[in-house]
Structure formats: C-alpha cells, structure tokens
C-alpha positions in Angstrom: 0.2 0.1 0.2 1.6 3.3 -1.0 0.0 6.6 0.5 1.3 9.7 -1.0 1.0 12.2 -4.0 0.2 12.2 -7.3 1.5 15.0 -10.1 1.9 15.5 -13.6 5.6 16.4 -14.5 6.5 19.5 -16.8 10.0 18.7 -17.7 12.1 21.2 -19.1 15.9 19.6 -20.5 18.3 22.6 -20.8 22.1 22.8 -21.3 22.4 25.0 -18.0 19.8 26.9 -15.9 19.1 30.3 -16.5 19.9 33.4 -14.2 17.0 35.7 -12.9 15.5 37.7 -15.8 17.0 35.2 -18.2 15.2 33.6 -21.0 16.5 30.6 -22.5 16.4 28.2 -25.4 15.4 24.5 -23.7 17.0 21.5 -25.7 13.3 19.3 -25.2 10.3 19.4 -23.4 8.6 16.2 -22.0 5.4 15.7 -20.0 4.8 12.7 -17.9 3.5 11.2 -15.2 4.6 11.6 -11.2 4.2 12.1 -7.7 6.6 10.9 -5.2 3.8 8.4 -4.5 2.9 7.2 -7.4 5.8 7.1 -8.7 6.6 4.0 -5.7 3.5 2.7 -6.2 4.5 2.3 -10.4 8.3 0.7 -9.4 6.9 -1.1 -6.9 4.4 -2.6 -9.4 7.2 -3.3 -12.0 8.4 -5.9 -9.6 5.4 -7.9 -9.7 3.7 -6.9 -6.2 0.2 -6.5 -6.1 -0.3 -2.7 -5.1 -2.9 -0.2 -3.9 -2.5 3.3 -3.6 -4.3 6.3 -1.4 -3.9 9.7 -3.5 -5.5 12.5 -4.4 -6.4 13.6 -8.2 -8.6 16.8 -10.1 -11.4 16.4 -11.4 -9.6 17.5 -14.6 -7.6 16.1 -17.8 -4.4 15.7 -15.8 -6.7 13.5 -13.2 -8.4 11.3 -16.2 -4.6 11.0 -17.5 -3.5 9.9 -14.1 -6.0 7.1 -13.2 -5.2 5.6 -16.5 -1.6 5.4 -16.2 -2.3 3.1 -12.7 -4.8 1.4 -14.3 -2.5 0.6 -17.0 0.0 -0.3 -14.5 -1.9 -2.6 -12.9 -2.0 -0.8 -9.4 -5.5 -0.9 -7.5 -7.3 2.9 -7.7 -10.7 1.7 -5.5 -9.4 3.8 -3.0 -8.3 6.9 -5.0 -9.9 10.5 -4.0 -11.1 12.6 -6.9 -11.2 16.6 -5.6 -13.0 19.3 -7.8 -10.0 21.3 -8.3 -6.4 20.6 -9.9 -4.4 17.7 -10.1 -0.4 18.7 -8.8 1.8 19.4 -10.9 5.8 19.4 -11.1 7.4 22.1 -13.0 11.3 20.6 -13.5 14.0 21.8 -14.8 17.2 19.4 -16.1 20.4 20.2 -16.7 22.7 18.5 -18.4 24.9 16.8 -16.2 21.3 15.5 -15.4 20.5 17.4 -11.9 17.1 18.9 -11.4 15.6 21.8 -9.9 11.4 21.1 -9.1 9.1 23.7 -8.6 5.6 21.9 -7.0 2.2 22.9 -7.4 0.5 20.5 -4.4 -3.5 20.6 -6.0 -5.3 17.7 -4.9 -2.6 16.3 -2.9 -3.5 18.8 0.1 -7.1 18.2 -0.4 -6.4 14.4 1.6 -7.2 14.3 5.3 -6.6 12.1 8.0 -9.9 10.6 8.6 -11.1 9.9 5.3 -7.4 8.1 4.3 -7.9 5.9 7.4 -11.1 4.9 7.0 -9.8 3.6 3.2 -6.7 2.5 4.7 -8.5 0.1 7.3 -10.8 -1.1 4.4 -7.9 -3.0 2.9 -6.7 -6.4 3.9 -3.4 -8.7 3.3 -1.1 -5.8 3.2 2.5 -6.8 3.5 4.3 -3.0 4.2 2.7 0.8 3.8 5.2 3.5 2.0 4.6 7.2 2.7 6.5 10.2 2.2 6.1 14.2 2.6 4.4 15.7 -0.6 0.9 14.8 1.2 0.1 16.2 4.8 2.1 14.2 7.4 -0.9 13.8 9.6 -2.3 11.9 7.2 1.1 9.3 7.1 1.0 9.7 11.2 -2.5 8.3 11.6 -1.7 5.5 9.0 1.7 4.0 10.3 -0.1 4.3 13.9 -2.8 2.3 12.5 -0.2 -0.2 10.6 1.6 -0.7 14.0 -1.5 -1.8 15.6 -1.8 -4.0 13.1 1.8 -5.1 12.4 2.6 -3.7 9.3 6.2 -2.9 8.4 6.0 1.0 7.5 8.4 2.5 4.8 9.1 6.5 5.2 10.9 8.4 2.9 10.5 12.5 4.3 11.1 13.9 0.8 10.6 16.8 0.4 12.1 17.4 3.8 9.6 18.3 6.8 10.1 17.8 10.2 8.8 14.4 11.5 7.3 13.7 14.9 8.7 11.6 18.0 5.6 9.3 16.7 5.8 9.1 13.3 9.3 8.1 13.8 8.3 5.8 16.5 6.3 3.8 13.8 8.0 3.8 10.9 10.6 1.2 10.4 12.6 1.7 7.6 14.0 5.6 7.1 15.2 5.9 3.7 16.7 9.4 3.7 19.4 11.3 1.3 22.1 12.5 2.0 20.9 16.4 2.5 17.9 15.2 4.3 19.5 13.1 6.6 21.5 16.4 7.6 18.1 18.2 7.8 16.8 15.1 9.9 20.0 14.8 12.5 20.0 16.9 15.5 22.7 18.6 15.5 22.4 18.9 11.7 25.8 16.8 10.6 25.9 15.5 7.1 26.3 11.8 6.5 30.3 12.1 5.7 31.1 9.6 8.2 30.0 6.5 10.1 29.4 7.6 13.1 27.6 10.1 12.3 25.0 7.9 10.0 25.1 5.8 13.4 24.4 8.6 15.3 21.0 9.6 14.1 18.4 8.8 16.7 16.6 6.7 15.3 15.9 2.4 16.2 14.5 1.2 13.0 16.1 0.2 9.6 18.2 3.3 7.7 18.9 4.0 4.5 20.8 6.6 3.3 21.5 7.6 -0.4 24.5 8.5 -1.9 23.3 9.3 -5.5 26.0 7.8 -7.4 28.1 6.6 -4.0 25.6 4.2 -3.6 23.3 3.9 -0.5 24.0 2.7 3.4 22.5 0.6 5.3 22.1 0.9 9.6 20.2 -2.4 11.0 18.2 -2.3 14.1 21.4 -3.8 15.5 23.2 -0.4 14.7 25.4 -2.4 11.7 26.5 -0.3 9.3 26.8 -1.6 5.6 27.7 0.4 2.5 26.2 -0.3 -1.1 27.8 0.9 -4.3 26.5 1.5 -7.1 27.8 1.2 -11.1 29.4 4.3 -12.7 27.0 5.2 -15.7 26.4 8.2 -17.7 23.5 9.7 -16.2 21.4 12.0 -18.6 18.4 12.8 -15.7 18.2 11.6 -12.1 14.3 12.8 -11.6 12.7 10.0 -10.1 15.7 8.0 -9.3 15.6 7.8 -5.4 11.6 6.8 -5.5 12.8 3.9 -8.7 15.3 2.8 -5.4 12.3 2.9 -2.9 9.1 1.3 -5.1 11.5 -1.4 -6.2 12.8 -1.7 -2.2 9.2 -1.9 -1.0 8.4 -4.4 -4.0 11.6 -6.9 -3.1 10.8 -7.3 0.5 7.1 -8.1 -0.3 8.4 -10.9 -2.4 10.5 -12.2 0.6 13.9 -11.0 0.0 16.2 -9.9 2.6 16.5 -6.4 3.1 20.5 -6.6 1.9 18.7 -8.1 -1.4 16.0 -5.8 -1.7 18.4 -2.9 -1.3 20.6 -4.2 -3.4 18.1 -4.5 -6.1 16.5 -0.7 -5.6 19.9 1.0 -6.4 20.4 -1.6 -9.3 16.5 -0.2 -10.5 17.4 3.3 -9.3 20.9 3.4 -11.6 19.3 2.2 -15.0 16.7 4.9 -14.4 19.1 7.9 -14.2 20.1 7.0 -17.9 16.7 7.2 -19.3 14.8 10.4 -19.5 11.7 11.0 -17.2 10.5 9.5 -13.5 8.2 6.3 -14.3 9.0 6.0 -17.8 12.4 5.3 -16.9 11.8 2.8 -15.3 12.2 -0.6 -15.5 9.6 -2.8 -17.1 8.0 -5.8 -15.4 9.8 -8.2 -17.6 13.1 -6.4 -16.7 12.2 -6.5 -13.3 11.8 -10.5 -13.0 15.0 -11.0 -15.4 17.0 -8.8 -12.6 15.6 -9.9 -9.4 15.9 -14.0 -10.7 19.9 -12.8 -10.4 19.5 -12.3 -6.5 
C-alpha cells in the first residue's frame, strides 16, 4: 500500500539553468506522470507485487490521465480520491549534467485528510507494507502508520521533500529512507552523513537507509550494524525520480521475500538504470526487466 502524491511532471531539458530575469532556449520538453507516491507505487508494481494506492487527483484531464496510468500499470485505484480542483503539477528543469530543480504545485494532494485516508486504509487487508513520503500532510502518514503498527504491518517512510517528523511518526516507522540532505536536516546536530560515526548517531531505532547518489547507499540495521553498497558508474542523463525508483523497488522486493540487503541491492540497480533514461516513471524498468533482474538475486 502506498499513501502519497500524484503529479503531472512538466520537464524542460536545458544545457544550463537560466539566471534571474534571463530567458534561454531549452533542448527538449517532456510531459510525464510523476508524484513521489505515484512513482513509488509504479516502481513497486513493476516488481510483480499487487499494489494499491491512496492518493488524490483533480477532476481535470490530468487527473483522468493519471487514473488511466495507474490502471495500465495494474495498480488498484479503488481507494483514490477525486477532488474538484487541479491535479498536482511539478515543473522540472534538468541540466546537461542530469541534475534537476523542481517547483511543485500540490493541487489535489493537499485536499486529502487523515480521517478519510485512514478509513480507506482500514478497508484493505493482506498488506505486506505501507510506503509514504512527505508530499501530503504528515498527519495523514502519522495516523496511517499508527494503524499499520497495530496490525504489525511494516512501514517505509521517505520524508521528501523534507519536513520535520514527530516522535510518534518516527516511533511507528520501520524503514527510514533519506538522501544526504534529508539526513542532515533530520539529524539533531544538523550533521552531514560523511562518516559511519555520524550516520550511526542518528537517533532512530529502525532500519535507516541513506541514499548517496552515484556513491550508492548506506544501510543501518536495527542492531546498529552499518553496511555500504556501491553502484555502477553510468552516464546519468536525468536523475528525476531515481530515489523513488529505489524505494519502490526496495518495497516490492521485500514483499517478494527478499532480504533487506537483497532488496536494497535490487533498488540501487533499478535506480542506477533509471538515471540513464529520461523522466521519472518513464525511466523505470519494465515488469519483464525487473523479473530478469530479480531472478539474478
């Protein structure tokens, strides 16, 4: 089960980002499906596990397209909310290096409320894990995670874009997945994850995964054992949605019975391959590609 956001991504590819007041010509434009919740749900579904999503879309053309996209990716859309507003939109600028800058207009994502989401969550049985991010109100995630823990359902939290997390939410989080910047924002002393000592000093009792871009990722187990994972060196052309690819693939692999280490290795490889393609969901491995990759692990 994924609780999260749905957006339409409007992506401009350019050699360099314009300065204030400057107009430049870009190289390419692409419109695609996005939103951290939707991205992670799509990637998890590509692993072959059944996926359901609770999200909000608007009663506009973008909302209809998003619903069709979920259905085409075999995701259960019976618990999606449709609101009389616009579907979320992300304006994304991608430089030649593959780095991106994003302006997000939440739209229907901010119409979701905790009571209604919890009601729909409680109506679903046989959930292997719950995945959430921070593009919807954190109160929603807090209440869903609390209910998940009552039912012994593992929870995976990706606090991106970063928001301050309550003790209650952290207590009910089993897997905390952050990048370097989010780690630093979350750390009580604002420390950057430059050493194992710093990473181990984050006050959190569950599993911690710190994604490091081209440097791979770090895993801290519940026993405070730290493991480092490298990634292949590739020519990155677009990093948009790579973190979501890792998280969705990780959640899907766990649901398929892979170990935490095996699931993370699979997630890293899915993210690595995604940065060699353009877009977010459009860059993700197909179900057939995932099946072949999982068979090797």
